[in-house]
N, C-alpha and C positions, 0 to 999 in steps of 0.2 A: 504494499500500500504506500509505496514511495512513488516518484515521479515516473513516468513511462520512458521505454527506450523504444526509438522510431526503427523500425525494423523493414526492410524491402522484401524480406522472405520469412514465412513463419514454417515450422513443420509442426504437423499436427500428428501428435502420437495416437496409437492404436485406442487408448482407452478416449481419445477425444480432447486431450489437453494440448496447450501449447507447449513444445519443449523449450525448457528454459525460464518459462513463466513463472514467476512468484515461487521461486526456488529456496529463498532466505525468508526470515522474519524476526523481528525483535520483539521476542514474548516477555511480559512482565514477571518478575521475579514470584511473585504470589500466585501464579496460574498453577492450578493442580494438574493440567494438561500436561502430557509427556510432549518432549521437545519436537520428537519428529510427529507428533499426529496433528491432524487437520482441527483447528476451533475456529469459533467465530472470532471477528475482528476485535472484540473487546478485550480479548486477552493479549492483544500486539499495541504497540504503537504504530498507529495507522494515520492515514488523511481524514478518517471519520471522526478521531479525537484529538489529531494533532495538525489541523489544518497549516502551520508553518513549515510542514515537510514538503509543501509544494514549491517553495522556494529553492529546495535542494535538488541539484543536478547529480543523477546517479548513471554509472556504467557499471557493468560487472562483465568480466573477461570469464568465459564459461570453461575455456581450455585451461587457463591458470589458475581459476578459482579466486581471482583477485576482485575487491570490490573498492570502488573510487567514487567517492562522494564529495561534491564540492558547494561552495555557496558563493555566487557571486565572483567567481575566479579564485577563491580562497579553498585550498583542498583542507576538508575536514578528515577524510578517510582516505586512505590508499593502502588496502592491507590485504593479505592472504588469508584464506579461511583456516588457518591452523589455529591451535589454542590460543596462541598469544595476539594474532591477528582478531580472533573473534572477541577477546576481552577488549582489545584497542578500539573497534567498532562500536562495541556497547557502550563504551565509555564516552566516546566523541559524540555519539547520539544522545547519550543522557545528557550531557553537557549543554548540546545544542536545544533539546527540547525544554531543559529546565529555564532557559533563558527568555523562552516564549510566554508572553501572556496567557496564551490560550494552550494549556497542555495536560495531559493526564497524570503526571507525575509530582508537582507541588503538594497537592492535597492528599496524595497517597503514596508516603514514604514506603509503606510495605511494598509496592510494585518494583523498587530498586533493590539490586542492580537488575537491569535490562539483559537478556540472555540473546545472543544470535543463535537462531535455530535453523534446521534445514542443512542439507549436504552441498548446497551449492548447484546439483544437478537434477534432483528430482522435483517436479513440479506437484505441490500440494497445499499451497496455502492462499488459494482461491477464495472469493466470497462466499462460495458454497462448497459443499463436501465433494460433489461430483466434478467440481472445475471446470464447469462450461465454458465454452468459447463466448465472448460477446461481441457484438457488431452493432453498427449503428449507420444509417446513412447521413452524408453530409446534407443533404435536403431536409432532413428531420432536425437535424442541428440547427439549421438557417431557421426553421419554423419556431423552435424553442426561444432561437435570440430575438426574434421578431416578437414573440409574445411576453417575454421579459424586459424587451427594450435594451437589450444588449448586443450591439452589432459586433462587439469584439469577444463574445462567448467563446471560449476555446472548447475544442473536442477533448482536449486533454483533461478537463474537468471530468469527464465520463468514462475513461480509463477503458476503453473497449479495447479488445485484442483486434479488430478491423474494423476500418471505417472505408465505406462504399461510396461511389457518387452514380448518378445517372438515375435514380428512382424519383418516383412522387414522394412528398414527404408522408412519413409513417407507412410508406409500403411495407417494409421490412417486418412490421408489426402483423403483418397477414401470414408471415412465414413460419410463425411458431407451429411446431409439431411436424414442419415439413423438412425435406432434405433439400438442401442446396449444394451446388458445387463451386468451389473456387479453385481454379487451375485443376491440379489433379487430386484434389481433395474433395 
């Protein structure tokens, strides 16, 4: 639940998840959920409870298992996912989050220290346990932008795996329960 990484190509796994999507999480210390298990967002530092995460720029090198997070050009994290790197990542994000006016940690010290969970390869921390792929049309985004009076509304806010063009607004809503083909998938 950090910022998205733009990709020109996605690999859809046999179970329907996107390879490399949501392979890590920052889980609260007081979570009773096992580190590798799926759980709802309220067990994690996420955009839903920490909107200031949206200012961070994240890159994850899946081959080297290296996480890079920056804020306005300043590097906050540049670590591999070994034990020391995980501690450094958690500490850096804790420090950043605690400085935000709106955060899930200040009034909940039992949530500290944060734990970096996930192996960096297995896609498992999606919004629901099934790990559905999400998509939206840019025409629907334009309709939302017009309805709220925000011409600059960014599709990044909705964090879809796939954005498509060339439809009528809301046409993709009629696809629920149907199969679609994108490229060879």
